[in-house]
N, CA and C atoms as an extended XYZ file, in Angstrom:
267
Properties=species:S:1:pos:R:3:atomname:S:1:resname:S:1:resid:I:1 pbc="F F F"
N        -4.242      -16.875       26.244 N   MET     1
C        -5.050      -16.511       25.105 CA  MET     1
C        -4.146      -16.373       23.883 C   MET     1
N        -4.491      -17.021       22.802 N   LEU     2
C        -3.723      -16.987       21.572 CA  LEU     2
C        -4.303      -15.929       20.658 C   LEU     2
N        -3.468      -14.966       20.272 N   ILE     3
C        -3.894      -13.936       19.327 CA  ILE     3
C        -3.366      -14.333       17.964 C   ILE     3
N        -4.264      -14.446       17.019 N   GLN     4
C        -3.870      -14.895       15.692 CA  GLN     4
C        -3.860      -13.711       14.732 C   GLN     4
N        -2.729      -13.503       14.070 N   ASN     5
C        -2.617      -12.462       13.054 CA  ASN     5
C        -2.935      -13.071       11.703 C   ASN     5
N        -3.865      -12.466       11.006 N   ARG     6
C        -4.219      -12.945        9.673 CA  ARG     6
C        -3.305      -12.285        8.640 C   ARG     6
N        -2.945      -13.058        7.635 N   ASN     7
C        -2.215      -12.484        6.509 CA  ASN     7
C        -3.208      -11.764        5.617 C   ASN     7
N        -2.903      -10.536        5.288 N   ILE     8
C        -3.765       -9.757        4.418 CA  ILE     8
C        -2.938       -9.346        3.208 C   ILE     8
N        -3.369       -9.781        2.034 N   GLN     9
C        -2.744       -9.416        0.772 CA  GLN     9
C        -3.852       -9.165       -0.226 C   GLN     9
N        -3.673       -8.140       -1.043 N   PHE    10
C        -4.646       -7.887       -2.090 CA  PHE    10
C        -4.004       -7.058       -3.190 C   PHE    10
N        -4.573       -7.145       -4.375 N   SER    11
C        -4.119       -6.369       -5.528 CA  SER    11
C        -5.284       -5.548       -6.032 C   SER    11
N        -4.996       -4.334       -6.445 N   LYS    12
C        -6.029       -3.443       -6.974 CA  LYS    12
C        -5.484       -2.705       -8.181 C   LYS    12
N        -6.353       -2.492       -9.166 N   LEU    13
C        -6.012       -1.661      -10.304 CA  LEU    13
C        -6.344       -0.218       -9.953 C   LEU    13
N        -5.366        0.663      -10.156 N   VAL    14
C        -5.535        2.075       -9.818 CA  VAL    14
C        -5.095        2.895      -11.019 C   VAL    14
N        -5.908        3.879      -11.392 N   LYS    15
C        -5.533        4.761      -12.481 CA  LYS    15
C        -4.655        5.871      -11.927 C   LYS    15
N        -3.408        5.901      -12.380 N   THR    16
C        -2.447        6.931      -11.976 CA  THR    16
C        -1.756        7.442      -13.221 C   THR    16
N        -1.604        8.748      -13.305 N   ASP    17
C        -0.896        9.363      -14.430 CA  ASP    17
C        -1.477        8.881      -15.761 C   ASP    17
N        -2.812        8.821      -15.822 N   ASN    18
C        -3.555        8.403      -17.022 CA  ASN    18
C        -3.262        6.969      -17.470 C   ASN    18
N        -2.794        6.122      -16.546 N   ARG    19
C        -2.564        4.710      -16.840 CA  ARG    19
C        -3.153        3.862      -15.741 C   ARG    19
N        -3.644        2.700      -16.122 N   LEU    20
C        -4.157        1.741      -15.154 CA  LEU    20
C        -2.996        0.843      -14.737 C   LEU    20
N        -2.706        0.804      -13.425 N   ARG    21
C        -1.585        0.019      -12.917 CA  ARG    21
C        -2.069       -0.900      -11.800 C   ARG    21
N        -1.426       -2.055      -11.691 N   GLU    22
C        -1.766       -2.998      -10.634 CA  GLU    22
C        -0.852       -2.778       -9.433 C   GLU    22
N        -1.461       -2.461       -8.298 N   PHE    23
C        -0.732       -2.273       -7.049 CA  PHE    23
C        -1.003       -3.474       -6.159 C   PHE    23
N         0.068       -4.041       -5.588 N   ASN    24
C        -0.025       -5.204       -4.709 CA  ASN    24
C         0.267       -4.765       -3.276 C   ASN    24
N        -0.661       -5.063       -2.377 N   PHE    25
C        -0.556       -4.663       -0.975 CA  PHE    25
C        -0.387       -5.902       -0.106 C   PHE    25
N         0.480       -5.813        0.901 N   ARG    26
C         0.668       -6.925        1.846 CA  ARG    26
C         0.903       -6.355        3.231 C   ARG    26
N         0.073       -6.782        4.175 N   LYS    27
C         0.197       -6.309        5.554 CA  LYS    27
C         1.312       -7.072        6.245 C   LYS    27
N         2.173       -6.335        6.924 N   ILE    28
C         3.270       -6.941        7.680 CA  ILE    28
C         2.798       -7.131        9.113 C   ILE    28
N         2.838       -8.376        9.590 N   ASN    29
C         2.407       -8.693       10.951 CA  ASN    29
C         3.597       -8.743       11.901 C   ASN    29
N         3.305       -8.600       13.175 N   GLY    30
C         4.321       -8.787       14.192 CA  GLY    30
C         5.075       -7.543       14.590 C   GLY    30
N         4.733       -6.409       14.042 N   LEU    31
C         5.400       -5.172       14.408 CA  LEU    31
C         4.513       -4.368       15.349 C   LEU    31
N         5.127       -3.433       16.055 N   HIS    32
C         4.358       -2.592       16.970 CA  HIS    32
C         3.491       -1.590       16.211 C   HIS    32
N         3.898       -1.242       14.999 N   GLU    33
C         3.093       -0.322       14.209 CA  GLU    33
C         2.428       -1.076       13.069 C   GLU    33
N         1.346       -0.520       12.561 N   GLU    34
C         0.676       -1.143       11.429 CA  GLU    34
C         1.389       -0.705       10.160 C   GLU    34
N         1.690       -1.688        9.288 N   LEU    35
C         2.505       -1.417        8.119 CA  LEU    35
C         2.064       -2.279        6.947 C   LEU    35
N         2.019       -1.693        5.759 N   PHE    36
C         1.772       -2.405        4.515 CA  PHE    36
C         2.948       -2.188        3.589 C   PHE    36
N         3.345       -3.229        2.853 N   THR    37
C         4.274       -3.038        1.747 CA  THR    37
C         3.436       -2.975        0.477 C   THR    37
N         3.885       -2.161       -0.446 N   VAL    38
C         3.159       -1.975       -1.711 CA  VAL    38
C         4.177       -2.081       -2.835 C   VAL    38
N         3.788       -2.760       -3.915 N   ASP    39
C         4.671       -2.780       -5.081 CA  ASP    39
C         3.859       -2.619       -6.350 C   ASP    39
N         4.518       -2.046       -7.359 N   VAL    40
C         3.900       -1.758       -8.649 CA  VAL    40
C         5.011       -1.708       -9.692 C   VAL    40
N         4.666       -1.971      -10.940 N   SER    41
C         5.651       -1.864      -12.028 CA  SER    41
C         5.582       -0.480      -12.657 C   SER    41
N         6.759        0.043      -13.031 N   ASP    42
C         6.772        1.311      -13.752 CA  ASP    42
C         6.626        1.035      -15.252 C   ASP    42
N         6.772        2.064      -16.074 N   ASP    43
C         6.576        1.922      -17.525 CA  ASP    43
C         7.576        0.974      -18.170 C   ASP    43
N         8.717        0.787      -17.559 N   ARG    44
C         9.760       -0.086      -18.112 CA  ARG    44
C         9.717       -1.493      -17.522 C   ARG    44
N         8.762       -1.746      -16.628 N   GLY    45
C         8.647       -3.067      -16.018 CA  GLY    45
C         9.446       -3.234      -14.740 C   GLY    45
N        10.120       -2.176      -14.282 N   ASN    46
C        10.858       -2.233      -13.023 CA  ASN    46
C         9.886       -2.152      -11.854 C   ASN    46
N        10.172       -2.917      -10.799 N   ARG    47
C         9.308       -2.906       -9.618 CA  ARG    47
C         9.638       -1.711       -8.738 C   ARG    47
N         8.611       -1.017       -8.317 N   ILE    48
C         8.738        0.061       -7.345 CA  ILE    48
C         8.097       -0.451       -6.070 C   ILE    48
N         8.849       -0.414       -4.981 N   MET    49
C         8.348       -0.907       -3.699 CA  MET    49
C         8.428        0.212       -2.671 C   MET    49
N         7.379        0.304       -1.852 N   PHE    50
C         7.358        1.287       -0.783 CA  PHE    50
C         6.477        0.771        0.339 C   PHE    50
N         6.523        1.461        1.465 N   LYS    51
C         5.726        1.067        2.626 CA  LYS    51
C         4.723        2.158        2.951 C   LYS    51
N         3.617        1.720        3.540 N   MET    52
C         2.618        2.655        4.050 CA  MET    52
C         2.381        2.316        5.512 C   MET    52
N         2.312        3.350        6.344 N   HIS    53
C         2.074        3.115        7.760 CA  HIS    53
C         0.893        3.966        8.210 C   HIS    53
N         0.301        3.530        9.301 N   LYS    54
C        -0.880        4.220        9.814 CA  LYS    54
C        -0.437        5.373       10.699 C   LYS    54
N        -0.897        6.548       10.347 N   GLU    55
C        -0.585        7.771       11.077 CA  GLU    55
C        -1.917        8.395       11.486 C   GLU    55
N        -2.292        8.224       12.756 N   GLY    56
C        -3.629        8.652       13.177 CA  GLY    56
C        -4.651        7.715       12.581 C   GLY    56
N        -5.557        8.259       11.779 N   ASN    57
C        -6.574        7.438       11.104 CA  ASN    57
C        -6.257        7.210        9.639 C   ASN    57
N        -5.143        7.758        9.166 N   ASP    58
C        -4.823        7.689        7.742 CA  ASP    58
C        -3.585        6.849        7.484 C   ASP    58
N        -3.565        6.221        6.322 N   TRP    59
C        -2.405        5.477        5.852 CA  TRP    59
C        -1.597        6.405        4.958 C   TRP    59
N        -0.312        6.568        5.279 N   THR    60
C         0.553        7.460        4.516 CA  THR    60
C         1.784        6.704        4.042 C   THR    60
N         2.383        7.214        2.976 N   ILE    61
C         3.583        6.594        2.415 CA  ILE    61
C         4.758        6.878        3.331 C   ILE    61
N         5.474        5.833        3.639 N   LEU    62
C         6.697        5.920        4.429 CA  LEU    62
C         7.849        5.837        3.430 C   LEU    62
N         8.447        6.968        3.122 N   THR    63
C         9.433        6.996        2.047 CA  THR    63
C        10.828        6.680        2.562 C   THR    63
N        11.444        5.726        1.925 N   GLU    64
C        12.835        5.391        2.191 CA  GLU    64
C        13.698        5.728        0.984 C   GLU    64
N        13.048        5.969       -0.155 N   GLN    65
C        13.749        6.339       -1.372 CA  GLN    65
C        12.828        7.254       -2.177 C   GLN    65
N        13.383        7.960       -3.149 N   PRO    66
C        12.531        8.816       -3.985 CA  PRO    66
C        11.509        7.970       -4.750 C   PRO    66
N        10.296        8.458       -4.814 N   LEU    67
C         9.232        7.774       -5.548 CA  LEU    67
C         8.759        8.669       -6.688 C   LEU    67
N         8.302        8.061       -7.774 N   PRO    68
C         7.755        8.874       -8.873 CA  PRO    68
C         6.540        9.677       -8.395 C   PRO    68
N         6.322       10.804       -9.021 N   ASP    69
C         5.185       11.651       -8.653 CA  ASP    69
C         3.856       10.918       -8.793 C   ASP    69
N         3.738       10.030       -9.792 N   TRP    70
C         2.473        9.337       -9.986 CA  TRP    70
C         2.163        8.400       -8.822 C   TRP    70
N         3.177        7.977       -8.075 N   VAL    71
C         2.949        7.190       -6.862 CA  VAL    71
C         2.562        8.127       -5.716 C   VAL    71
N         3.379        9.152       -5.491 N   LYS    72
C         3.128       10.083       -4.382 CA  LYS    72
C         1.770       10.762       -4.503 C   LYS    72
N         1.382       11.125       -5.725 N   ASN    73
C         0.116       11.829       -5.926 CA  ASN    73
C        -1.111       10.938       -5.754 C   ASN    73
N        -0.910        9.638       -5.664 N   SER    74
C        -2.034        8.700       -5.506 CA  SER    74
C        -2.150        8.160       -4.092 C   SER    74
N        -1.417        8.720       -3.145 N   SER    75
C        -1.412        8.173       -1.780 CA  SER    75
C        -2.798        8.170       -1.153 C   SER    75
N        -3.629        9.159       -1.470 N   PHE    76
C        -4.985        9.179       -0.913 CA  PHE    76
C        -5.815        8.012       -1.430 C   PHE    76
N        -5.560        7.577       -2.657 N   LYS    77
C        -6.267        6.415       -3.202 CA  LYS    77
C        -5.844        5.149       -2.468 C   LYS    77
N        -4.533        5.035       -2.191 N   PHE    78
C        -4.034        3.858       -1.482 CA  PHE    78
C        -4.629        3.789       -0.083 C   PHE    78
N        -4.736        4.945        0.578 N   ASN    79
C        -5.364        4.998        1.905 CA  ASN    79
C        -6.767        4.419        1.835 C   ASN    79
N        -7.551        4.868        0.872 N   ASP    80
C        -8.934        4.399        0.737 CA  ASP    80
C        -8.996        2.897        0.470 C   ASP    80
N        -8.091        2.381       -0.364 N   LEU    81
C        -8.076        0.947       -0.662 CA  LEU    81
C        -7.752        0.117        0.565 C   LEU    81
N        -6.779        0.558        1.355 N   ILE    82
C        -6.410       -0.190        2.565 CA  ILE    82
C        -7.549       -0.161        3.570 C   ILE    82
N        -8.139        1.007        3.791 N   VAL    83
C        -9.247        1.119        4.746 CA  VAL    83
C       -10.392        0.201        4.318 C   VAL    83
N       -10.725        0.196        3.054 N   GLU    84
C       -11.818       -0.641        2.555 CA  GLU    84
C       -11.499       -2.123        2.723 C   GLU    84
N       -10.277       -2.524        2.421 N   GLU    85
C        -9.891       -3.931        2.547 CA  GLU    85
C        -9.917       -4.388        3.997 C   GLU    85
N        -9.479       -3.537        4.911 N   LEU    86
C        -9.475       -3.910        6.331 CA  LEU    86
C       -10.896       -4.053        6.875 C   LEU    86
N       -11.852       -3.335        6.311 N   LYS    87
C       -13.254       -3.488        6.719 CA  LYS    87
C       -13.789       -4.863        6.331 C   LYS    87
N       -13.385       -5.326        5.152 N   VAL    88
C       -13.867       -6.595        4.599 CA  VAL    88
C       -13.177       -7.778        5.282 C   VAL    88
N       -11.900       -7.633        5.578 N   SER    89
C       -11.105       -8.742        6.124 CA  SER    89
C       -11.480       -9.080        7.546 C   SER    89
């Protein structure tokens, strides 16, 4: 039986810290855990990249480096976006 992993990528505009920002989500296939990479530009145009992993029923930020508060404080929004996208896909 062949199990096919679909590539899932999507972008969403999210209001964080009183600004509308574009967040890009990409599901990483082939791992034992479910994982998304997320990237967004800061005010200076620098890319901020982080991962989100599934913990129980929720998607949480997997921090490997310090993230701005406006990213950390929006993690519940990212959870909702991923859950909604996975329902549609």
